[in-house]
C-alpha angles and dihedrals in degrees: 000000000000118000138149098226127110116241090243091058092048091048092051091048092050097038092235135120120272089239092057092047091048090053093051096047094048096041095238095147129222093104126107118248090240090056091050088052089054092053092050090046090053092051090050091050092048089049092051095044098045090073092051104049134055109223095227131116124007119347124217123194109208127189116214109204116185139168104199143107114291093249091062098041087051090054091050093049091051091047094050095046090049088056099048097092091057097051098095143168079049132044113228123209118188137210119194129220107176130168133164100214144335143122120317089241091069092052091047090051089057092050092049091050089053089049091053095043097043133237137187090234147341126226105203135197106176142137117274099248130136095249092057093045089052090050089054088053091055090049091052090048088054092054097255113133115220125207118191115224125209094334121050137222096202099178093049129096092257116140095223149336132235126197143082130300095270096194090054091048090053091048090050089053090053092050092052092043091055094046094049099041090048111167096340114120122239145106127255127238115216115196127194126182091215138348090225095071108090095207092058093047090051092049091050092050092050092047094047097046092049094046091049091052098044104026109023090162093068120094115218115211113198129205125179148171097053087125088219090281120137101228096052093037093056093055094046092051094046090051091050093049090051092051094045119032091180095071106122105159141036134216103192110199100166107032134239088130098154089057092046092054091045089053092053091048093048091049091050087239125146120230105202097179129021120180119183142173133245131014098251119153093270096051092043091057094043089050092051090050091052093240094122123056096211143336123222104219141174129199106267092189090059091048092050092046091051092046091053091048089052089054090048091051090049087060095042095249092123128036118258116275138189124272118304110257121224115265115258115261113235121201101213122195130176088269103053103039115152123238112272120265110256120189120217 
């Protein structure tokens, strides 16, 4: 596999030894297939990033660790890499550790490997459970600053959080839901990917409290633990529609919206209003097809830029600043969609 990168740089990007990288590149065997894939991914990452950064000034290697559906982690990667040229005075290089679901122990193992290997910073989207909070503490003790992304771990040793005001986002969804349903009868399905993500819990609380205050006659039907994945989400929605034939609208907090719409169609059930979160590639297509009413979105490029600035400040590369403000909540319809994020 041809490439212009020194073995030392590939090893650093992959988090592996130079000897292991050398064995993979020269086909000498004795290396697991998964390790070989890590080497090739590192080369691909370096190749993509070298056109987006100027190798001047101080260089930071940052690890992005996320538990989320592929559609959202892809959006985060694109947003970060689009921001790389603007992150001076430092150059930021990124390593990615993405997974869609799995036990907390696996996520903790990733964080502990980073603590042992070293990193200039971790950008983290993870469930708010004690094991993860403890792992963030070990990273902090190892001198690795952690910034939580989208969903917070407020009692952890993280240096900061970037994202929107999730209670306000949920309240905004309730306001729109009430306006668009009007006097039509029907219950509202609320869908979370997991109750362990604090951002989803806060959105649900904001939505529920505002609906209770403004539309107490509406029944809210909750489903959870679909992990935002289409296969599990479809089954949860079909079961909810079979239990309650009065569901007429959806507030999707955790994703899986293609599967949700398919479940409505297969059940012969009308979805009069559908409000979702985040302009990932699925929601962008559904919005263009007029199958979503609106998407509540925040600027991921802004979030990633702020997260990297927090890492730089933790190392003294930028002067101190005031608290990071929540990202603005954008109500996106088919007629005001922002231009797509393009890295490079």
